[in-house]
C-alpha positions in Angstrom: 0.0 0.0 0.0 1.5 3.3 -1.1 1.9 5.7 1.8 3.5 8.7 0.0 7.2 9.6 0.0 9.6 8.0 2.4 10.6 9.9 5.5 14.3 10.9 5.4 15.3 8.5 8.1 13.5 5.6 6.4 15.1 6.5 3.1 18.6 6.5 4.7 17.9 3.1 6.3 16.7 1.7 3.0 19.7 3.1 1.2 22.0 1.6 3.7 20.3 -1.8 3.4 20.6 -1.7 -0.4 24.3 -0.8 -0.1 24.9 -3.7 2.2 23.0 -6.0 0.0 25.0 -4.8 -3.0 28.2 -5.9 -1.3 26.7 -9.3 -0.5 25.4 -9.7 -4.0 28.7 -8.7 -5.5 30.4 -11.4 -3.5 27.8 -13.9 -4.6 28.5 -13.0 -8.3 32.2 -13.8 -7.9 31.7 -17.5 -7.3 29.9 -20.2 -5.4 30.4 -21.7 -2.0 28.2 -24.6 -2.9 28.6 -27.7 -5.0 27.7 -26.0 -8.3 28.6 -27.4 -11.7 32.3 -26.9 -11.5 32.2 -23.7 -13.5 31.0 -21.3 -10.9 27.4 -21.8 -11.8 24.9 -22.9 -9.1 21.3 -24.1 -9.4 19.3 -23.6 -6.3 16.4 -26.0 -6.0 13.5 -23.9 -4.6 10.4 -25.7 -3.2 7.2 -23.9 -2.4 3.5 -24.2 -2.8 3.2 -23.8 -6.5 0.5 -21.8 -8.3 0.2 -18.0 -8.3 2.1 -17.7 -5.1 5.2 -19.4 -6.4 4.9 -17.5 -9.7 5.1 -14.3 -7.7 8.2 -15.5 -5.8 9.9 -16.2 -9.2 9.1 -12.8 -10.5 9.8 -10.9 -7.3 12.8 -12.6 -6.0 14.4 -15.2 -8.3 14.5 -13.4 -11.6 15.9 -10.1 -10.1 18.5 -12.1 -8.2 19.6 -14.0 -11.3 19.8 -10.7 -13.2 22.3 -9.5 -10.6 24.0 -12.9 -10.3 24.0 -14.6 -13.6 25.8 -17.6 -12.2 22.8 -18.4 -9.9 19.7 -20.0 -11.4 16.7 -21.7 -9.9 14.9 -25.0 -10.3 11.3 -24.7 -9.0 9.2 -27.5 -7.7 6.3 -28.1 -5.3 5.0 -29.0 -2.8 7.4 -28.5 0.2 6.4 -31.7 1.9 8.0 -31.9 5.4 8.1 -35.7 5.2 10.3 -35.4 2.1 12.6 -32.9 3.8 13.0 -35.3 6.7 13.6 -38.3 4.5 16.3 -36.5 2.5 18.1 -35.4 5.6 17.9 -38.8 7.3 19.2 -40.6 4.2 22.0 -38.0 3.6 20.5 -37.3 0.2 19.4 -33.7 0.4 18.7 -32.1 -3.0 16.5 -29.2 -2.0 18.2 -25.9 -1.2 15.3 -23.7 -0.1 11.9 -24.7 1.2 8.8 -22.9 2.3 7.7 -24.2 5.7 5.7 -23.6 8.7 8.1 -21.5 10.9 7.3 -23.5 14.0 8.1 -26.8 12.2 11.6 -25.4 11.5 11.9 -24.1 15.0 11.1 -27.4 16.7 13.4 -29.3 14.3 16.2 -26.7 14.2 19.6 -28.3 13.8 18.2 -31.7 13.2 16.1 -31.4 10.0 16.6 -27.7 9.2 19.9 -26.0 9.1 20.9 -23.1 11.4 21.1 -20.0 9.3 23.6 -17.2 8.8 21.6 -14.6 6.9 22.7 -11.0 6.9 19.9 -8.5 7.4 19.1 -5.3 9.3 17.1 -6.4 12.3 15.8 -2.9 12.8 13.7 -3.3 9.6 11.6 -6.1 11.0 9.3 -6.7 14.0 11.1 -8.1 17.0 11.9 -11.8 17.0 10.3 -12.3 13.6 13.0 -14.5 12.2 14.1 -17.7 13.8 17.4 -19.6 14.1 16.4 -21.9 11.4 14.0 -19.9 9.2 13.4 -16.4 7.9 9.9 -14.9 7.7 9.7 -14.2 4.0 6.3 -12.6 4.3 3.3 -12.0 6.6 -0.2 -13.2 5.7 -3.7 -13.6 7.1 -6.3 -16.3 7.0 -9.5 -14.7 5.7 -13.1 -15.8 6.1 -15.1 -15.0 3.1 -18.2 -16.1 1.2 -19.6 -16.2 -2.3 -21.7 -13.1 -2.8 -24.0 -15.0 -5.3 -25.0 -17.3 -2.5 -25.7 -14.4 -0.1 -26.1 -11.2 -2.2 -27.8 -9.2 0.5 -25.1 -7.9 3.0 -27.9 -7.6 5.6 -28.4 -11.4 5.7 -24.9 -12.5 4.7 -22.4 -14.1 7.2 -21.0 -11.5 9.6 -19.1 -13.4 12.3 -16.8 -16.3 12.6 -19.6 -18.1 14.4 -21.6 -18.0 11.2 -19.0 -20.2 9.5 -19.9 -23.0 11.9 -23.7 -22.3 11.7 -24.8 -24.7 8.9 -28.5 -24.2 9.7 -28.5 -20.5 9.3 -26.0 -20.6 6.5 -26.2 -23.9 4.7 -23.5 -24.7 2.1 -20.1 -26.2 1.6 -17.1 -24.8 3.5 -13.6 -24.9 2.0 -10.5 -25.1 4.3 -6.8 -26.1 3.9 -5.7 -28.2 6.9 -2.7 -26.0 7.6 -2.1 -25.5 11.3 0.3 -22.7 10.8 -2.6 -20.6 9.5 -4.3 -20.6 12.9 -7.3 -22.9 12.1 -7.3 -24.4 15.6 -7.2 -21.0 17.3 -9.9 -19.7 15.0 -12.2 -22.6 15.9 -11.7 -21.9 19.6 -12.5 -18.2 19.2 -15.6 -19.2 17.3 -16.5 -21.5 20.2 -16.4 -18.6 22.7 -12.8 -18.6 23.8 -11.4 -15.1 24.3 -8.5 -14.5 21.9 -6.3 -13.5 24.9 -6.9 -17.0 26.4 -6.5 -19.2 23.3 -3.0 -20.4 24.3 -2.3 -23.1 25.3 -4.6 -24.5 22.6 -7.3 -26.8 23.8 -6.9 -29.2 21.0 -9.8 -31.6 21.8 -12.2 -28.6 22.0 -10.9 -27.1 18.7 -11.2 -30.4 16.9 -14.7 -30.9 18.3 -15.7 -27.6 16.8 -14.4 -28.6 13.4 -16.2 -32.0 13.9 -19.5 -30.1 14.2 -19.3 -29.1 10.5 -17.1 -31.9 9.2 -19.6 -33.3 6.8 -20.1 -29.8 5.4 -16.4 -29.1 5.0 -14.1 -29.9 2.0 -10.5 -30.1 3.3 -8.4 -29.0 0.3 -5.1 -30.7 -0.3 -3.3 -27.3 -0.5 -3.9 -23.6 -1.2 -3.9 -24.1 -4.9 -6.6 -26.8 -4.7 -8.7 -24.6 -2.5 -8.4 -21.7 -5.0 -9.7 -24.0 -7.7 -12.7 -24.9 -5.5 -13.4 -21.3 -4.8 -13.1 -20.0 -8.4 -15.2 -22.9 -9.7 -17.8 -22.0 -7.0 -17.8 -25.5 -5.5 -17.7 -24.1 -2.0 -19.9 -21.3 -0.6 -17.6 -20.0 2.1 -14.0 -20.5 2.8 -11.0 -19.9 5.0 -8.3 -18.9 2.6 -5.0 -17.2 2.8 -5.1 -13.6 1.5 -2.8 -14.2 -1.5 -5.1 -16.8 -3.0 -8.1 -14.7 -2.0 -6.7 -11.9 -4.2 -6.1 -14.4 -7.0 -9.8 -15.4 -6.8 -10.9 -11.8 -6.9 -8.6 -11.1 -9.8 -10.2 -14.1 -11.6 -13.6 -12.4 -11.2 -15.0 -14.7 -8.4 -17.7 -12.8 -6.5 -16.2 -13.0 -3.0 -16.8 -10.9 0.1 -14.5 -11.0 3.1 -15.9 -11.1 6.6 -13.9 -8.8 8.9 -14.7 -10.2 12.4 -11.7 -12.1 13.8 -8.8 -12.7 11.4 -5.8 -14.8 12.1 -2.4 -13.5 11.0 0.8 -15.4 10.7 4.2 -15.5 9.0 5.5 -17.8 6.2 8.8 -19.4 6.8 11.7 -20.2 4.4 14.2 -22.7 5.6 17.2 -24.7 4.3 17.2 -28.5 4.9 20.2 -29.7 7.0 22.9 -30.7 4.6 21.6 -28.8 1.6 24.2 -28.7 -1.2 24.3 -24.9 -1.6 23.6 -23.4 1.8 25.9 -20.4 1.6 24.4 -19.4 -1.8 20.9 -20.0 -0.5 21.5 -17.7 2.5 22.7 -14.9 0.2 19.5 -15.2 -1.7 17.5 -15.1 1.5 19.2 -11.8 2.4 18.2 -10.4 -1.0 14.5 -11.3 -0.8 14.2 -9.6 2.6 15.1 -6.2 1.1 12.3 -3.6 1.0 12.0 -3.5 -2.8 11.8 -7.3 -3.2 9.3 -7.5 -0.3 7.1 -4.8 -1.9 7.2 -6.6 -5.3 6.1 -9.8 -3.8 3.2 -8.1 -1.9 2.1 -6.3 -5.1 2.0 -9.5 -7.2 0.6 -11.9 -4.7 -1.4 -10.1 -2.1 0.7 -11.1 0.9 2.1 -8.5 3.4 5.8 -7.7 3.6 7.8 -8.8 6.6 10.1 -5.8 6.1 8.6 -2.7 7.8 10.3 -0.4 5.3 8.6 -2.0 2.4 5.8 0.1 0.8 3.9 -1.9 -1.8 1.5 -0.3 -4.1 -1.5 -2.6 -3.9 -4.3 -3.1 -6.4 -7.9 -2.4 -5.5 -8.4 -6.1 -4.9 -5.2 -6.2 -2.9 -6.4 -3.4 -0.7 -9.8 -5.1 -0.3 -8.3 -8.2 1.4 -5.3 -6.6 3.2 -5.8 -7.6 6.8 -2.9 -5.4 7.8 -4.6 -2.3 6.3 -7.7 -0.2 6.8 -10.0 -2.7 5.1 -9.8 -4.9 8.2 -12.5 -3.3 10.5 -12.4 -6.3 12.8 -9.9 -7.8 15.1 -6.6 -9.5 14.2 -5.1 -12.3 16.3 -1.5 -13.3 15.7 -0.5 -16.9 15.8 1.9 -17.4 18.8 5.3 -18.4 17.5 6.7 -19.3 20.9 3.9 -21.7 21.8 3.9 -23.3 18.4 7.7 -23.6 18.4 7.5 -25.8 21.5 4.4 -27.8 20.5 4.4 -28.2 16.7 5.4 -31.8 16.3 2.9 -33.3 18.8 0.0 -31.1 17.9 0.6 -31.8 14.2 0.6 -35.5 14.8 -2.6 -35.3 16.8 -4.3 -33.2 14.1 -3.3 -35.5 11.3 -4.7 -38.5 13.1 -8.0 -36.6 13.5 -8.0 -35.5 9.9 -7.5 -39.0 8.5 -10.1 -40.8 10.6 
């Protein structure tokens, strides 16, 4: 979102960050610390969620980086399956260099499955404790409750609260959700069940799953964000919990969606390096680059996510503004996913949730 000209202090910080990055990028262009191909060229295998989100990463981060560092190119694939990361590490056969991940998964498996990082960035440009020892927060995002305006064309009788998502008598229809714990779906269910947002941690997992059980037969659990986007744009679901980047993609495709600004979960996306990755040093230099304000802004403009860098000033489209939970469109309450609690409890809660999901 464009906020006008930069204050002088901000401009100086941004200039300093760019200068530092230029030094790092120049060093990267001089050669590789990784395995490479023996001629100074390095291919970084980049694994994310595919679809419009990964397309935006390629345009915002990878293509500009290769333009500055012609010896660095990228191989893109998806999805970033944590089980594959673990298998590669345990079998000493790591081929992935950069993976999108739930930050808390990286935190709880730091130094055993994910590598400890040495990424150079200006900490003053980010919220406190945003990045972890084994991940960087490459962007912020929100989980937005929305509905198909064809189904409920009158705002007076349309869904207005998160409780309405679970009220299948008053609002019949199919719900679409991605079973991604990092998005805050357990916390959201508890708040809908009457838990005060200030008291949502520690998470009462049985209560949260019982809430989801109450609409289980009315819910389509999409395999990933791309699959949910397809369900939404083809109007196979009537309301959905969908991350804001894919929400923008649906709006851009002409899908008649309306967000419900009641309680919105916000979180961060993580990028990590598997332990034993073949090109860790080069991957860390790329991480430093994508955290710069300009690259963060480009990603936000193309995808609809929010920058993690506080100096970044993206110029959002009308649809981007409409679903920006970090801007004035959000007239409700935002609740941030707790990184400390999840960093201590991710493995066991994830196992419990997956057992429930696959019953």
